Structures are given as C-alpha cells and as structure tokens.
VOGU-3710 file (C-alpha; in Angstrom, 3 decimals, decimal comma):
1> mnefiayark> 31,139/-6,869/-15,663  27,518/-7,409/-14,911  26,070/-10,271/-16,783  23,258/-8,265/-18,171  25,546/-5,418/-19,484  27,740/-8,139/-21,352  24,497/-9,579/-22,723  23,010/-6,250/-23,926  26,309/-5,238/-25,589  26,574/-8,537/-27,456
11> klkkklsesr> 22,946/-8,249/-28,609  23,269/-4,613/-29,646  26,418/-5,237/-31,533  24,623/-7,604/-33,784  21,352/-5,453/-34,116  22,816/-1,892/-34,694  24,963/-0,516/-37,503  28,647/-0,119/-36,504  28,401/3,656/-36,047  25,164/3,327/-34,057
21> yehtisvsyt> 26,812/0,861/-31,696  29,940/3,012/-31,165  27,477/5,857/-30,301  25,773/3,736/-27,936  28,830/2,499/-26,141  29,960/6,069/-26,023  26,793/7,274/-24,517  26,838/4,557/-21,926  30,383/5,557/-20,708  29,295/9,110/-20,720
31> cvclamrygy> 26,195/8,252/-18,527  28,575/6,380/-16,115  30,805/9,459/-15,981  27,967/11,712/-15,181  26,471/9,226/-12,715  29,839/9,313/-10,934  29,850/13,017/-10,810  26,248/13,236/-9,403  26,170/10,228/-7,260  23,786/8,218/-9,117
41> plekaeiagl> 23,953/4,274/-9,352  26,568/3,514/-12,102  25,092/0,189/-13,321  21,622/1,771/-13,965  23,234/4,828/-15,667  25,218/2,333/-18,024  22,254/0,276/-18,804  20,118/3,325/-19,660  23,000/4,554/-21,971  23,212/1,116/-23,703
51> lhdcakcype> 19,661/0,576/-24,293  18,727/4,263/-25,221  18,898/3,499/-29,143  17,939/-0,161/-29,075  15,095/0,672/-31,496  17,402/2,130/-33,947  17,731/-1,288/-35,244  14,427/-0,615/-37,215  14,116/1,853/-40,198  12,695/5,274/-39,210
61> dsyvsrcekh> 9,791/4,966/-41,499  8,573/1,836/-39,482  8,525/3,597/-36,017  4,761/4,769/-36,301  3,565/1,266/-37,289  5,692/-0,540/-34,643  4,369/1,929/-31,920  0,726/1,318/-32,840  1,385/-2,491/-33,226  2,633/-2,606/-29,617
71> gialtaeeka> -0,140/-0,224/-28,293  2,051/2,818/-27,752  -0,532/5,662/-28,106  0,916/8,528/-30,356  -0,182/12,063/-30,824  -0,508/13,592/-34,494  2,634/15,632/-33,773  4,501/12,487/-32,894  3,393/10,944/-36,172  4,430/13,936/-37,993
81> apavlharlg> 8,058/13,820/-36,409  8,649/10,010/-36,387  12,357/10,511/-35,689  11,903/10,999/-32,074  9,582/7,865/-31,775  12,816/5,636/-31,400  12,896/6,623/-27,778  9,275/5,673/-26,800  9,593/2,368/-29,023  13,056/1,742/-27,356
91> awmarerygi> 11,493/2,137/-23,889  8,999/-0,629/-24,883  11,657/-2,873/-26,287  13,915/-2,505/-23,178  10,932/-3,700/-20,994  9,589/-6,398/-23,376  12,823/-7,633/-25,240  15,551/-7,055/-22,601  13,472/-7,480/-19,437  14,025/-4,102/-17,769
101> rdeeilsaia> 11,691/-3,405/-15,065  13,486/-0,435/-13,475  10,930/2,522/-14,098  13,750/4,945/-13,854  15,774/3,389/-16,740  12,603/3,067/-18,783  11,635/6,792/-18,285  15,096/7,870/-19,197  15,056/5,933/-22,431  11,403/7,071/-23,315
111> chttgkpdmg> 12,246/10,853/-22,822  15,796/10,830/-24,237  14,812/12,547/-27,478  12,330/15,210/-26,317  12,876/15,517/-22,502  9,896/15,964/-20,256  8,778/18,333/-17,488  10,231/17,510/-14,054  12,925/15,061/-15,192  14,617/12,771/-12,766
121> lldkilyiad> 18,457/12,695/-12,450  18,899/9,593/-14,804  16,462/11,323/-17,182  18,860/14,151/-17,151  21,932/12,168/-17,222  20,893/10,240/-20,394  19,487/13,222/-22,270  22,646/15,177/-21,817  24,930/12,179/-22,442  23,472/11,553/-25,735
131> yievrrdkad> 24,208/15,098/-26,746  27,779/15,491/-25,351  29,182/11,895/-25,968  32,563/11,921/-27,689  31,541/10,892/-31,112  29,251/13,878/-31,387  30,801/16,766/-33,486  27,842/18,713/-35,020  26,773/21,215/-32,296  28,540/24,575/-32,085
141> nlaqmrrlaf> 28,542/24,716/-28,263  29,816/21,105/-27,455  32,875/21,931/-25,725  31,042/24,372/-23,513  28,139/21,865/-22,786  30,816/19,117/-22,068  32,261/21,336/-19,274  28,818/22,566/-18,014  27,472/18,992/-17,762  29,907/18,290/-14,967
151> tdidealfqi> 29,525/21,574/-13,125  25,777/22,282/-13,390  23,557/19,627/-14,694  20,534/21,539/-14,607  21,968/24,560/-16,467  23,309/22,048/-19,132  20,010/20,357/-19,607  18,427/23,892/-19,974  20,700/25,021/-22,610  20,732/21,801/-24,560
161> vegtlaylqk> 16,922/21,951/-24,711  17,016/25,569/-25,654  19,491/25,178/-28,372  17,680/22,094/-29,763  14,511/24,148/-30,131  16,439/26,986/-31,749  18,010/24,356/-34,158  14,678/22,876/-35,129  12,873/26,412/-35,471  15,796/27,692/-37,755
171> rgmttdpmtr> 15,636/24,636/-40,012  11,758/24,772/-40,136  11,619/21,238/-38,770  8,636/19,858/-36,776  9,078/20,356/-32,905  7,613/17,733/-30,768  5,242/19,416/-28,258  6,918/17,551/-25,313  10,226/19,454/-26,103  8,379/22,724/-25,898
181> rtyeylleqr> 6,641/21,665/-22,616  10,163/20,415/-21,353  11,612/23,868/-22,126  8,733/25,846/-20,647  9,062/23,788/-17,409  12,838/24,363/-17,248  12,411/28,096/-17,826  9,918/28,309/-15,138  12,185/26,496/-12,726  15,076/28,757/-13,866
191> kekeivhg> 13,177/31,803/-13,055  12,022/30,542/-9,624  15,709/29,727/-8,758  16,740/33,243/-9,825  13,936/34,700/-7,514  15,078/32,479/-4,489  18,893/33,186/-5,013  18,196/36,748/-6,072
//
C-alpha cells in the first residue's frame, strides 16, 4: 500500500467519527472502482476519496469562521448554507495539512458537494462516488445511479445533480449557486450532445 494512503487512513481514523470514517473508506473504494472503469489513475482516485471529508472533523457551525481564518473567500450564499463548505475547507486542509499538491485531487475535493461547470474526470468520479457508495441508503434512485455510474458517467452526473436540486427545492433548503451553475452547464452539454447525435 502507498505510504501516504496508510498515513492518511491512520490520521483520519483518529480525527473522524466512526461512521464518517466508514463512509470515507467506502468512498475511496468506490472512487477506485470508477477509476478502474474509466481509466483514471487509481492512487489519485483513492487519495481524493480518502481526503474528501477531512474537514468533517470540525463542527459545521465552525466552517465559515475557519474558511475566513484561512483566507478562503466566501459568497453570501455559501455563508447561508455552510454545510457545503467542508469541501472547500477540506481542499485547503488536503493541501496544507496533508501536503497534497496535485491540482486534480484538490479540485475534486473542493467541488464534491456542489459540482462545478466543466468537471474533470476525477471531479466526476468523486462527486458520484460520494453519492453511490455502499453506506448510502437514503436516495430513492440509488440502485439505478449505481448501475448508471459504471455505464455512462456523464449521464449519472447529470441525473445526480438534477436530483439533488429537486431534493433541495422540495424541502425549501438553500441551494448553493454553484450547484445551479453546474446543472445549467450539464444541461447545455446534454443538449449539444443530442444535437450532434440527433
């Protein structure tokens, strides 16, 4: 096993709750499976999965102050929905506390809660893995998304983002504008693909 992966697992096991650590390990394995399927470097996918929730060692009500302390600029909308901020804070922690310098890994961690327009392959892998990992059991469409993730990653991404927006709207919860921008970008890409393939 890669020395860094062994180190990260040990550190995270001490820092995270038992259930969060189990989720973390499950996401890392799901990232590796998706990386195998789509030809992405396995080690990078595993590291992104391991570190995606590293900021969850802190209470949610401290995310805004911690982001501000570390110079992470926040929008008013992000401050209003701090739950998603563990992703941006986690990317900072991955760089500063775990020594990660790979921009693809840092990007995937930073956008794993909201997505972003023009996501790279690792961004997609982590976003989807966090949704479909084996410990998840709340979403109605999990079985379908788990199959789709391994047959059409872009369609799985679109449907997960669309479903997330619908879920947030139905419950009257604050939606981060980045999630909306991600959906609009994916919708446009989907329309262009339909035109090309008629």
